[in-house]
N, C-alpha and C positions, 0 to 999 in steps of 0.2 A: 430508532430513538427519536423522539420529538422534543424540540427545545421550545422554551417560552417565546423566544423571538420568532420562531417559525409559526407558532400558533397565532401570534399577533399579526403576522403577515397574512395568514389565511383568513383571519377575521376581517381584514380590510377588503376582501374580494366582494364585488357587488355587481349585480345585473338586474335590471328591471324585467328581463326575460325569465327570471326565476332560476335559482340554483338548487340542485338536489344535493342534500347531504346524507350520506349513507355510512353507517357503522356496521361492521360485520364481525361477529365472533368467530374465531377459528379454534375449534376444540381440538387440542392435540390428540385426544383419544380417537378422533374420527378422521385423522389425516389420510388414512387409507382410502377414504371416500372422496374422490376428486370433485364430486358435485356439491359437497357440503357448503362452500361459500355461496354458490348460486341459490341453493335451496333456502339458506338463511336470509339472503337478500329478498327473495320472492315473498317469504313469510313476513318480513318487516314491511315490504311494500304493500302487502295486503292489509296489514294492520294500520298503516298510514292512510290508505284509501278509506278505511272505515271511520277514522276520526277526523279526516280533512273536511273542513266546512267551506272551503273556497274551491269552486270548480276549476279556477285558473291553475291552482297548484296541482290538482289531479292531472291536468293536461301536461304540466311540466314533468311530473313523475313518469307519465306515459311516454313523453318525448325522450327522456333520458334513460329509460329502462333498458332498452336493447344495447345501448352503449356500455352500460355498466355490466350487463350480463355477458356481453362479448368479452370483456376484459376478464371477468371472473371465471368463465368457462375455459379460458386459455391460461389462467394463472396457476402456477405451481405453489400451492398454499404453503406459507411459511409464517413464522411468528405466531402470535396468539390473537391478533386483531388487525383490523384494516379500517381505514377511513377514506372515503372517496367523496370528492366535491366535483360536481359536473354541471356544466351549462354549455351545450354545444353552440348556440347562437353567439355567445360571448367568448368562445374558444377557451373556456375554463375547464381544465381537467387536472385535478390534483389527487394523488394517491399517497397516503401516509401509512407506512407499515409500523405496527405496534408490537412490542414484546410483551404486552399485558392483555388480559381479557377485557373485552368491552361487550355490552349487549348488542344484539342485532337490532338496528333501529334506523328509520328513514324520516326525513323531514324536508320541506321545501319552503324557501323564502327568497327574498331579493338578496340576502346575504348568506354566507356560509354559517352553519350552526356548529360552532367549535366548543360548545359547552362540555361535551364528553372529553375532548382533548384537555381542556382546562382541569377537569376532574382527575384525569390520568396524571397530570403534572402534580396535582395536590396530593393524590393518594399514593404515588410512588416517588417520594421526594429523593433528592440527591443524597448520596452517601459518599463521604470523602474519607480516603485512607492516606495517612501520612506515614511513610516508612523512613525513619531517620537514623543516621549515623552521626558521629561527631564532626564529620567534615562533608557529609553528603546527605541529600534527602530527595525522595521522590513523592510527589503528591498525585493521587489518582481520584477521578470522579467516576462513581458508578451510578447509572441512571437508567431505570426501566430495563434492567438486565444487561446493559452495555457498559463497558469500562473503557476509559481513556486516561492517558497520562496528561495531567493538566499543567504540571510544572516540575522542574528539577532544580535543586539548589545545591551549588557546590561552593565550598570555602576552603581556603588554605589554613590548615591547623598545623603549626610547626611542631616537629618532633613526634608526630603521630606514629611514624613507623621506625623511629630511631632504635638501634640496638642498644641493649643495656638498660633500658627503662628510663624513667624520669626521676633522677636522683635529687636534683636540687629543688627546694621548695619554691624558690623564685621562678625557676623555669616552669614548675608545675602551675603556678598562678598565671603565668604568661599563656600557657596552653588553655587553661580554664577560661581565660578572658576570650580567646579566639573561639572556643567551643560555644560560649554564651552568645557571642556575636553571631555565630552561625545559626544557632537556634532562634535568635531574634529575627534573622532573615527568613527562616522557615515560617515563623509566626506572621511576619508581614505578608508572605505569600498566601497563607491561609486566610488572613484578614481580607486581603484584596479579593480572593476567590469568594469569600462569604458575601461580600457586597456586590460582586459582579454576577455571581451565580449562587444565590442563597442555598444552604444545605441544612438539614436537620440533624444529621448524625455524622460523627467523626470517630474513626478508629485510629489508634497510633501504634505502630509496630517498630521494633528495633531491639537493641540491647537494653536490659532492664535499667541501667543507670541513665542512659541517654533519654529513654522514653519517660522515665519518672521526672527528669529535669525539665523536659519540654512540657509535660502536662502541668507541672507546678508553675511554669511561667505563663501558661495560657491565660489571657484576659477574658472577660465577658465580651461578647456572648459565646466565644469559642469554647470556653471551659464547660459550659452547660450542654454542649453538643457531643461531648465525649461519651461514647457508650461502652468503651473498654479498651484495653491494651493487650498486645501479644508480643511474644518473643520471636526474633528472627535470627536464623543461622545464615549469615550473609555468605559464608563460604560454600555452603552445600545446598541451600534452597534456591529454587528457580523463582522467577517473578510470579508465575502462575500459582506456585505453591504458597507464596507469601500472600497473594490476593485471596486465595482460598481460605486462609486463616482469618482474614478480615471479614470475608463473607460469613464465616461461622459466627463471628461476633454479631454481625447484622441479623442473622437468623435467630440467634438467641434473644436479641433485643426485640425482634418482631414477635417471637413466641411469647415473651413476657407481656408485651402490649396486648396480644390476642387473649391471653389468659385473663388479664385485667378487664378487657372488654366483656368477655363472656361472664365473668364473675359479676360484673356490674349489671348486665341485663338480666341475669338469672336472679340476683338478689332483688332487683327492682320488680321483676315479675312475681316473685314469690311473696313479696311484701305488699303487693298491690300498688306499686309505684309506676313510674314511666318506663316500663319494660314488658316485653312479651317474649315467649318462647313457644316453639311448636309451629308446624307448617300452617295450620288453619288460622290461628290467631295472628301470626306474623304476616301472612299473605293478605289478610283482611286489613291490617294496619297499613300495609303498602297501598292497597286500593284506596283507602281513605285519606292518604297523603299525610299520615301522622308519623312516619318513620324519620328519625334523625340519623341513626346509624343502623344499617342492616348487616347482621353477621351471618355468614353462610359457611357451613362445614364443607371443606374442600371435597369435590367429587360427588356431592349429593344431587340426585335427580328425583323427580316425582311426577308421575302422570297426573293429569287433571283435566279441567275444563275451563274454557274461556268464553265469555259472552261476545258475540259478534257485533254487538252494538256499543256497549259501554266499556268493554275490556275487563269486566269483573272476572276474577280468576279464583279457583278453589281446587283443592285436592278432590279426587273422586269424580263422579259423573253426575251432572245435573242437566236436565232437559231444558229447563227454562231458567233464565237468570233471576236470582232472588233480588237483585237490585233494580232491574228495569223490566223484567218479564220477557225479554227477547230470547231468541234461540241461542243455544250454546254449541260449541264445537269441542271435540276432544283435542288435547295438545299433549305432546310427549313429555314436556318438562315445564311445570309451572314455576320451578325455582328460577330458571332463566328468565321467564316472563316477570317474576317478582323483582329480579335484579334490574331489569329494564325499567319497570315502574318506579323503583327507588331512585335510579339515576334521573328519570324525567321529573321527579319532584324535588331534586336537589339534595337527596340523601347521600351520605357517605356509605360506600359498600366495602365491607371487610371480609375477605375469605380467610378462614382460620384453619390452621394446621395443628398437628401434634396433639398435645394434651387438651388444648382448647377445643380442637375438632372432636375428640372423643367425648368430651363433656357435653358439647352441643348436640352431637349425634344422639346421645342418650336422652335428649329432650326434644327430638324431632329433626335436628339438623339445621334449624333456622330460628333466628331470634332477632330482636331489635330493641334499641334504645329509642324511646318515643319523644316527639316534640311536645305532645300534650296528651 
């Protein structure tokens, strides 16, 4: 898991000797192939060499290449992505393990290139789970597939476990006062967390009465972050089981967002607006830098060709590049190359699952909302 604070630290690294920044996609389906990360790095290095205009940066890439390859060849691939920042003369060596997919890509400059890490933070925002009881609450943060307990709130609520129930109305009001005070403490924790570590989604779990009371009390902007609530059996459910319920809410919310995205781009494409669907049209829009949001059906791959000069890509085989006339090479997956191109032009990349995936697959598996 990478934090914004860590990205900010990495962004301050500097050397006039040149720093190589490498991002490597780790495909879980190819984990049985130990050479996968090294192969992807070599391919990204080759593409960098084609587009590099400064001989000095080519020399830096050559200088750092063996250092990176030595690490990758001895690395037991884990996670879904990797970022490496390397400058041997300045003793810079930073490795960031990512739980999300990133395109394989290399660049060189006097500073680290943290653009993809920033996009990872933006595209996989924090998800907060509040599990509340009348006298206790646990608050969790889920980020890039990792979960941590951020806070625990405990309060004394008199009579909570008294035998014989709460007979007197006065005593009942006394208890309700303490419960409300406890829930306000939970809200204070959520508020502080929101400003310290901003989050976009909030799920609330617990008994129906307590959950409803907390949700009713939530102020802006917390109330707008609530994506749903869920019931918790505190006597029989484990912490992992409770968090799994929260993840289901998150997945449902993500699937809703993905359906809305695919509906938006399909409607725009079919009405002649700012949208395209299908491999060829979408890949062309990526090459032209017109993509605002790229939607990719999970698991889709497509063989194609890429120009060795200008990086024009297309499905199928073309001997000469239609954009610049130079020779082309066959590549095993133009979808991955399209994702890389989208990231490099600042586009948002969304992998879609479930119903949205099936809908997009029926239209070629690739689509985009366009800038113009």
